[in-house]
Structures are given as C-alpha cells and as structure tokens.
N, C-alpha and C positions, 0 to 999 in steps of 0.2 A: 410533557415532553414535546419538544419541537419536532416537526417532521422534517426529514432531510430531503431536499429537492436540488439535484444538480445533474448536469449532463456530461460533465468533464470528470476526469480522474483527478481527485484532489487528496491532499493530506488533510485528514480530519483533526480538528482540535475541539474536544469536548471535555468539560469539567476539569480544565487545567491539565489535560492529558493529550498526547499527540499519537495518532494512529496512522501507520503507513500502509498504502494499498498494494495488494498483490492479486494477480489472477491465480486461479487454483493451480495451474500447472507451473507457476513460478514461485511457489512457496519455498522458503528456506528449509534446508535439511533439518535444522534443529526444531522446526515447528511441530508442536504437539497440541492438538485441539483440546486436550483435557488439562494441560498445564500452562497454556499460553493465553494471555488476555487478548481476545480478538472479537471482531464484529464481522458479520457477513451481510453485505448490502449490494444489491444489483449485480450479483455475479462476481464481486470482488471480496477478498478477505482483508480486513484492516487489522494489522497487528500493532500492539502497543510499542511505542518507541523504547521504553525502558527494557522490554524483553529483548530487543535487538542488542542493546549494550550488555545485558547479562549473558546472553548466549553466544555472542560473536564479538570477541575483543577487538577486532580490527574493523568493525563497522564504521563507516564514514557517512554521517547524515547529509553533509553538503554534496557528496558524490551521488548519493541516492536521489536527492532533490533535483540535481541538475540532469540526471538521466531519466527522470520520470516523463514518459510520453503517453499520449492518448492515441489510440488507433486511428482516430480521425486525422491526426497530424501526419501520419505516415502514408505516403502515396503507394498503393499497391498496383496501380495501372501503369502501363508503359506509355511514355509520352512519345509522340511521333512528329 
C-alpha cells in the first residue's frame, strides 16, 4: 500500500473510487460511520462519492469541487 503524503486538502482517488474531504464539524447530516464508506486521514474524513449520490439526490460534484478551500488559502488576519 502506498503511503499518502500531502499538505493540501485534496479529493482522493484510490482504486478507481473517489473520496471527498470533510472536517469533522462539516460532515453531512446523512453520514453514519457504520454504514458509510469513509477514511480518516490527518483530521479529515473522506467520504466515498457514490455515498453522496445515494444519500443526497441534489448533490452537485462540480459545486463541491469549486467550493473546496484549504485553511491556508483563507486569510484570517486583517490587512492594514
């Protein structure tokens, strides 16, 4: 098995499956750790893309992908 090394928030593609990242406080309401295919890596929970389509009929992958940000991209300090 390959070791995963990355410093950015990424969409994972492993074994022809796609996993979408979430922080623990951002998990979808339908998420159930016993019935949902997921991985936990570096404080993020990666949920299988097929589970999104099964549990949320209005899920838009392109919208999710365009709204994906890393905390390093957001400036929390005030510029003067």
